[in-house]
C-alpha positions in Angstrom: 57.5 58.8 116.4 53.8 59.3 116.0 54.1 63.0 115.1 56.7 62.1 112.5 54.1 59.9 110.7 51.6 62.8 110.7 49.5 61.6 113.7 47.4 63.9 115.8 47.4 62.6 119.4 44.4 63.1 121.6 44.2 62.3 125.3 41.3 61.2 127.4 42.1 62.7 130.8 39.5 64.0 133.2 41.9 66.1 135.2 41.8 69.1 132.9 45.5 69.4 133.1 47.7 71.3 130.6 50.7 69.2 131.5 49.9 66.6 128.9 49.4 69.1 126.1 51.8 71.0 123.9 51.5 74.8 124.1 52.6 77.2 121.4 56.2 77.2 122.7 56.4 73.4 122.6 56.2 72.9 126.3 54.3 70.0 127.9 54.0 66.3 127.3 53.4 66.8 123.6 49.9 65.6 123.1 48.0 67.7 120.5 44.6 67.8 122.2 42.4 66.4 125.0 38.7 65.5 125.2 37.0 68.4 126.7 34.1 66.8 128.6 33.1 70.0 130.4 31.4 71.2 127.1 29.4 67.9 126.8 28.4 68.1 130.5 27.2 71.8 130.3 25.2 71.2 127.2 23.6 68.0 128.6 22.6 69.7 131.8 21.3 72.8 130.0 19.2 70.8 127.6 17.9 67.9 129.8 18.1 69.2 133.4 19.8 65.9 134.3 22.2 66.4 137.2 22.8 62.9 138.4 26.2 61.4 139.1 29.1 63.4 137.8 26.7 66.0 136.2 26.1 67.5 139.7 29.2 69.6 139.2 27.5 71.5 136.3 24.6 73.9 136.2 24.3 74.3 132.4 23.7 78.1 132.7 24.6 80.4 129.8 27.3 81.8 131.9 29.0 78.5 132.5 28.6 77.5 128.9 30.0 80.8 127.7 33.0 80.3 130.0 33.6 76.8 128.6 33.4 78.1 125.0 35.8 80.9 125.8 38.5 78.9 127.5 38.0 75.2 126.4 37.5 73.8 129.8 35.0 75.1 132.5 37.0 73.6 135.4 40.4 75.4 135.6 41.2 75.0 139.2 37.7 75.3 141.0 36.5 72.7 143.6 34.8 69.8 141.8 31.9 67.9 143.5 32.7 64.6 142.2 36.2 64.9 143.6 34.8 65.6 147.1 35.5 69.3 146.6 39.1 69.0 145.5 40.4 71.4 142.9 40.1 70.2 139.4 41.8 71.6 136.3 44.5 74.3 135.4 44.3 77.6 133.6 44.3 76.9 129.9 43.8 80.3 128.2 47.3 80.0 126.6 46.4 77.0 124.6 45.1 77.1 121.0 41.6 76.0 120.3 42.8 72.9 118.6 43.8 71.6 122.0 40.3 70.8 123.1 38.0 68.2 121.4 34.3 69.0 122.0 31.3 66.6 121.6 27.7 66.6 122.5 27.7 62.7 122.7 30.2 59.8 122.6 30.3 56.1 123.4 31.0 56.8 127.1 28.3 59.4 127.7 25.6 57.4 125.8 26.8 54.0 127.2 26.8 55.5 130.7 23.0 55.7 130.5 21.4 52.4 131.5 19.3 52.1 128.3 21.8 53.8 126.0 19.8 56.9 124.9 21.5 59.3 122.7 21.0 63.1 123.1 18.7 63.1 120.1 16.4 60.7 122.1 16.2 62.9 125.1 15.4 66.2 123.5 13.3 67.6 120.7 14.6 67.7 117.1 15.0 71.5 117.1 16.9 71.4 120.4 19.3 68.6 119.1 19.9 70.7 115.9 20.8 73.8 117.9 23.2 71.7 120.1 24.7 70.3 116.9 25.2 73.7 115.3 26.8 75.0 118.5 29.3 72.0 118.3 30.0 72.3 114.6 30.4 76.0 114.5 32.6 76.4 117.6 36.3 76.9 117.0 37.1 73.6 118.6 37.7 70.3 116.9 34.3 68.4 117.0 34.0 64.7 117.6 30.9 63.0 116.2 29.5 59.7 117.6 28.5 57.1 115.0 25.1 58.0 113.7 24.9 61.4 115.4 25.1 63.1 112.1 21.7 61.7 111.0 20.2 61.5 114.5 20.3 57.7 114.6 17.3 56.1 116.1 19.2 53.1 117.6 20.4 53.3 121.2 24.1 52.5 122.2 23.8 50.1 125.0 26.7 48.6 127.0 27.3 45.1 125.6 29.9 42.5 126.4 30.8 38.9 125.4 32.4 37.3 128.5 32.2 33.7 129.4 31.5 31.9 132.7 31.7 33.7 136.0 33.0 36.9 134.4 30.1 37.2 132.2 27.6 36.7 135.1 29.5 39.2 137.3 29.3 41.8 134.5 25.6 41.3 134.2 25.0 41.7 137.9 27.5 44.4 138.3 25.8 46.5 135.5 22.5 46.4 137.5 24.2 47.5 140.7 26.2 50.2 139.1 23.3 52.5 138.5 21.8 52.2 142.0 25.3 53.0 143.4 26.5 56.0 141.3 23.1 57.7 141.0 22.8 57.6 137.2 19.4 56.7 135.9 18.5 56.0 139.6 14.7 56.0 138.8 15.1 52.7 136.8 14.4 49.3 138.2 17.2 46.6 137.9 15.0 44.8 135.4 14.9 47.9 133.2 18.8 47.7 132.8 19.5 45.7 129.6 21.8 42.7 130.3 25.2 43.4 128.6 25.7 39.7 127.9 22.4 39.4 126.0 22.8 39.2 122.2 19.8 41.6 121.7 21.6 44.3 123.7 24.3 44.2 121.0 21.9 44.0 118.1 19.8 46.9 119.4 22.9 49.0 119.4 23.8 48.5 115.7 23.2 51.4 113.3 20.3 51.1 110.9 21.8 52.5 107.7 18.5 52.5 106.0 17.5 55.4 108.1 19.5 57.6 105.7 16.8 57.0 103.1 14.1 58.5 105.4 13.5 62.3 105.1 13.7 62.9 108.8 17.2 61.5 109.1 18.4 62.7 105.7 17.5 66.2 106.6 19.7 66.1 109.8 22.6 64.8 107.7 22.2 67.7 105.3 22.1 70.1 108.3 25.4 68.8 109.5 26.9 69.1 106.1 25.7 72.7 105.9 27.3 73.4 109.4 30.6 72.0 108.4 30.7 73.9 105.1 29.9 77.1 107.0 32.6 76.3 109.6 35.3 75.8 106.8 34.3 79.1 105.2 34.6 80.8 108.6 38.1 79.3 109.2 39.3 80.3 105.8 38.2 84.0 106.3 39.8 84.0 109.7 43.0 82.8 108.3 43.1 85.5 105.5 42.2 88.2 108.1 45.1 87.1 110.4 
């Protein structure tokens, strides 16, 4: 039904399984693509050196990044640290590049940081632009997080609006979460923004006036150039094939 309406269906599934996707012969569950978090994780580790929590299963080496760019996923059946060494993934070389959605940040990966820092807040401008070019010029569908295309200055912090006991439980649980899972472990509990506080939400809103500032407008222009180059490459590839 969804395909009949022209929809493109994307899965969020950390298993790296081809069962949910549709191959060239029409086999599989029929979804068109899946988020390919391995690319994000390899890039993040390579650029920041952060290997806390689920990043422990990645080294960010040129070899690992090249393998991910070649196949779509890095994990295609290897033992995975976050799964206590159980195998993760399945061979995916038979799938077209459109089956893997790449990103260098998204709401989960930014929100999973206690203070909601984006990639552009953790690395230099030049490094961020290099990662952006790699994303935009790869043969995989890119996913951009809101404001990424101009290197937004605002964070994206986890915020909620629950009442009563649930709201209090969420506030306390957010503080405990980082001590337990090993993400941002160096922060004190008081450094973790309260998800129930109004200012946590307002800090996370985009500042659209940034587009008038040269340092942000130039990043947007860079993204536009990358996508124009990517479209040109795709057209030449189609003609050649």
